[in-house]
C-alpha positions in Angstrom: -6.5 -47.6 9.7 -6.3 -45.6 12.8 -3.3 -43.9 14.8 -2.7 -43.6 18.3 -1.1 -40.2 19.6 1.1 -41.4 22.7 0.4 -39.2 26.1 3.7 -37.9 25.3 2.8 -36.5 21.9 -0.4 -35.2 23.4 1.5 -33.5 26.0 3.8 -31.8 22.9 1.1 -30.7 20.6 -0.7 -29.3 23.5 2.6 -27.6 24.8 2.9 -25.7 21.4 -0.5 -24.4 21.8 -1.0 -20.5 22.2 -4.0 -19.0 23.7 -4.5 -15.3 23.4 -6.6 -12.9 25.2 -7.8 -9.4 23.2 -8.9 -7.5 25.8 -10.7 -4.1 24.9 -11.8 -1.5 27.3 -14.4 1.0 26.2 -16.7 3.5 26.9 -19.4 5.0 25.1 -17.5 3.4 21.4 -20.3 1.0 20.3 -20.0 1.7 16.8 -16.6 1.5 16.7 -16.7 -1.7 18.9 -18.9 -3.8 16.5 -16.1 -3.4 13.6 -13.5 -4.8 16.3 -16.0 -7.1 17.1 -16.9 -8.6 13.5 -13.3 -8.2 12.9 -12.5 -10.9 15.6 -15.7 -13.1 14.7 -14.0 -13.6 11.2 -11.0 -15.2 12.9 -11.8 -19.1 12.3 -8.4 -21.2 13.2 -6.6 -18.3 16.0 -7.0 -20.0 19.2 -8.0 -16.7 20.7 -11.0 -14.9 22.9 -12.3 -11.3 22.9 -12.7 -9.9 26.5 -14.8 -7.0 26.3 -15.2 -4.7 29.5 -17.9 -1.4 29.0 -17.5 0.5 31.1 -21.4 1.1 31.7 -21.9 2.9 28.2 -24.9 5.0 27.9 -25.1 4.3 23.9 -26.5 1.1 24.2 -23.1 -1.0 24.1 -24.0 -3.5 26.6 -27.7 -4.1 25.0 -26.3 -4.7 21.5 -23.7 -7.3 23.1 -26.6 -9.1 25.1 -28.2 -9.2 21.4 -25.3 -9.6 19.5 -23.0 -11.9 21.4 -24.1 -15.7 21.8 -23.6 -16.4 25.9 -21.7 -20.0 24.8 -18.0 -20.7 25.2 -17.7 -21.1 21.3 -18.4 -17.5 21.1 -15.1 -17.0 22.1 -16.3 -14.0 23.8 -16.7 -12.5 27.1 -18.1 -9.3 27.8 -19.1 -7.5 31.2 -20.7 -4.2 31.6 -19.9 -1.6 34.9 -19.2 1.5 35.9 -15.2 1.4 36.3 -12.6 4.4 37.2 -10.7 4.5 34.4 -9.2 2.4 31.2 -6.7 0.8 34.2 -9.1 -0.2 36.2 -11.7 -1.9 33.1 -7.7 -3.9 32.0 -7.4 -5.1 36.0 -11.1 -6.4 34.9 -10.6 -7.8 31.6 -7.5 -9.7 32.8 -9.4 -11.1 35.4 -12.0 -12.4 33.2 -9.7 -13.4 30.6 -8.1 -17.0 30.2 -5.4 -16.6 27.2 -1.7 -17.3 28.5 -0.8 -13.7 26.2 -2.6 -10.9 26.6 -3.0 -8.2 24.0 -4.9 -4.9 24.7 -6.8 -3.1 22.3 -9.0 0.0 21.7 -12.7 -0.4 20.5 -11.7 1.6 17.2 -8.8 -0.8 16.5 -8.8 -3.6 14.3 -6.5 -7.1 14.2 -4.6 -8.0 11.0 -5.5 -10.5 8.8 -5.3 -14.2 10.0 -2.6 -15.4 8.0 -0.6 -12.3 9.8 -1.9 -13.4 12.9 -0.9 -17.1 12.5 2.5 -15.7 11.8 2.5 -14.1 15.2 1.0 -17.0 16.9 4.1 -19.3 15.7 6.5 -16.5 17.2 5.0 -16.5 20.4 5.2 -20.6 20.5 9.0 -19.9 20.9 9.3 -17.2 23.0 11.5 -17.9 26.1 9.9 -18.7 29.1 11.4 -15.8 30.8 10.1 -13.2 28.7 7.4 -11.5 29.8 6.2 -9.4 27.3 7.1 -9.2 23.8 6.9 -5.6 21.6 5.8 -6.3 17.5 5.3 -3.7 14.9 1.8 -2.2 14.8 0.1 -0.4 11.6 -1.1 3.4 12.1 -4.3 4.2 10.6 -6.4 7.5 11.0 -10.0 7.0 12.1 -10.8 7.7 8.1 -8.6 4.5 7.8 -5.8 6.1 6.0 -2.4 4.1 6.4 0.2 6.2 8.1 3.3 4.4 8.8 4.3 1.3 10.7 5.7 1.8 14.2 8.3 -0.8 14.8 9.7 -1.4 18.3 13.6 -1.3 18.1 15.9 -2.8 20.8 17.8 -0.5 22.7 19.9 -0.2 25.6 18.3 -1.0 29.1 18.5 3.1 29.7 17.2 4.3 26.2 13.5 2.2 26.9 12.3 4.0 30.1 13.4 7.7 28.7 12.5 7.1 25.2 9.0 6.2 24.9 7.1 2.7 26.2 5.9 0.4 23.6 3.1 0.9 21.6 0.5 -0.9 23.8 -1.6 -2.4 20.8 1.9 -4.2 19.9 2.8 -5.3 23.3 1.7 -9.1 24.2 2.3 -9.7 27.9 2.6 -13.3 29.6 -0.3 -13.7 31.6 2.6 -14.5 34.6 3.7 -11.0 34.8 0.8 -10.0 36.7 1.4 -12.5 39.3 4.9 -10.7 39.6 3.8 -6.8 39.3 0.5 -6.5 40.2 -2.5 -5.1 38.6 -2.0 -1.7 36.5 -2.2 1.3 38.5 -5.1 2.9 38.9 -4.2 6.4 39.5 -3.0 6.8 36.1 -5.6 7.7 33.7 -3.8 7.9 30.5 -0.2 6.3 30.8 -0.7 3.1 33.0 0.4 0.9 30.3 3.9 2.9 30.2 4.1 2.6 33.8 2.8 -1.0 33.9 6.5 -1.6 31.7 9.0 0.3 33.5 7.8 -1.8 36.8 8.4 -4.6 34.5 11.6 -3.0 34.0 12.3 -2.0 37.6 11.4 -5.5 38.8 14.2 -7.1 35.9 11.7 -8.6 33.7 12.8 -9.6 30.4 11.0 -7.6 27.5 11.7 -8.4 24.2 11.2 -6.7 20.7 10.3 -8.4 17.1 11.2 -5.7 14.6 10.5 -8.4 11.7 7.1 -9.8 13.1 3.7 -9.3 11.5 2.0 -6.7 12.8 -1.2 -7.9 15.0 -3.3 -4.7 14.8 -3.9 -1.7 12.8 -3.7 0.9 15.6 -6.4 3.9 15.0 -4.1 7.3 15.7 -6.0 9.5 17.7 -6.8 7.8 21.5 -7.0 9.4 25.2 -3.1 10.4 24.9 -4.1 12.4 21.9 -7.2 13.6 23.2 -5.5 15.1 26.2 -2.1 15.7 25.5 -0.9 18.0 28.7 -2.4 15.1 30.9 -0.7 12.9 28.9 3.4 14.5 29.2 2.2 15.3 33.1 1.5 11.4 33.4 4.7 10.3 31.6 6.8 12.6 33.8 5.2 11.9 37.1 6.0 7.9 36.2 9.9 8.7 35.1 10.5 10.6 38.6 8.7 7.7 40.4 11.3 5.5 39.2 13.8 7.8 39.1 14.3 8.4 35.1 15.6 11.2 34.0 15.5 13.2 30.7 17.9 14.9 28.8 16.5 18.8 28.7 16.1 18.6 24.9 13.7 15.5 25.0 11.8 17.4 27.8 11.7 20.5 25.4 10.5 18.2 22.6 7.9 16.4 24.2 6.2 20.0 25.6 6.3 21.6 22.6 4.3 18.8 21.0 1.9 18.7 23.8 1.4 22.1 24.3 0.7 22.7 20.3 -1.5 19.8 20.0 -3.8 21.2 23.0 -3.5 24.7 21.6 -4.5 23.1 17.9 -7.7 21.3 19.7 -8.8 24.5 21.8 -8.8 26.5 18.6 -9.7 24.0 15.4 -11.5 21.8 17.4 -10.6 17.4 18.0 -11.2 17.3 14.2 -8.9 19.5 12.7 -6.4 18.6 15.2 -6.1 15.1 14.5 -6.1 15.9 10.4 -2.8 17.3 11.5 -1.4 15.2 13.8 -2.4 12.7 10.8 -0.8 14.4 8.6 2.4 15.0 10.6 2.7 11.3 11.4 2.7 10.4 7.9 5.4 13.0 7.0 7.8 11.8 10.3 7.4 8.3 8.4 8.2 5.6 11.5 8.9 6.8 14.8 11.3 5.5 17.6 9.9 3.3 20.2 12.8 1.2 22.2 12.3 -1.9 23.9 14.8 -3.7 26.4 16.0 -6.9 25.7 
């Protein structure tokens, strides 16, 4: 016996579908990207796509993608290789290539959580009110060797706490597609902290940003990205962005940020990046869950 669905039932089912675009900007990171692509390919029940924007790598990234990723819609992987002027430019290209209702930005060395955890994330996104433009969720922090360091959870704070304290961890922030119609693209003048600027721009323009502390972490984030490779430049960009939006940070917080950035820069200069990363991993594990604020 067959059962016919009315148009109303079909519309209701379709309205509950949540399409997620995982956007990856990569440059000369083929070996790490392979792991992320394999991780995505293992997902079979999540309505999602992987958008890879390669900045014209010289390590065979484009050749590997052309050989390994079928140029068919059912592959659920979209990619393009072309020179860019930085990660913000690559993200903007990824947004243009994507088709999801929600977008999440990853690094080539990040990994997606289990299918079960991601399904629970999808269910949470179903229930997000239409007015919410971005949703922060916890992120599991791992070292480059894969050692679990801590879980970074967004915390709800006041509207002044968010811009002063820090941005949300970008690998845990789902952006509703509509937000780009309101704000425009990522600012390519910022080479490291364009994600922070984008969320501050959203805050300044009255966009509602929410945080789900109890959600399942959607991503295992590798500790040691661009911001850790250039800590002093990262600090300079954060301060420049705060000045743009008229945000005053307490002197004690400024001193703490400066000490942290200069210590890491000195470690990289004296001991090399590998040892500096190991020391940072150790302190990250000892410190436990760091603070991260969001506006609601």
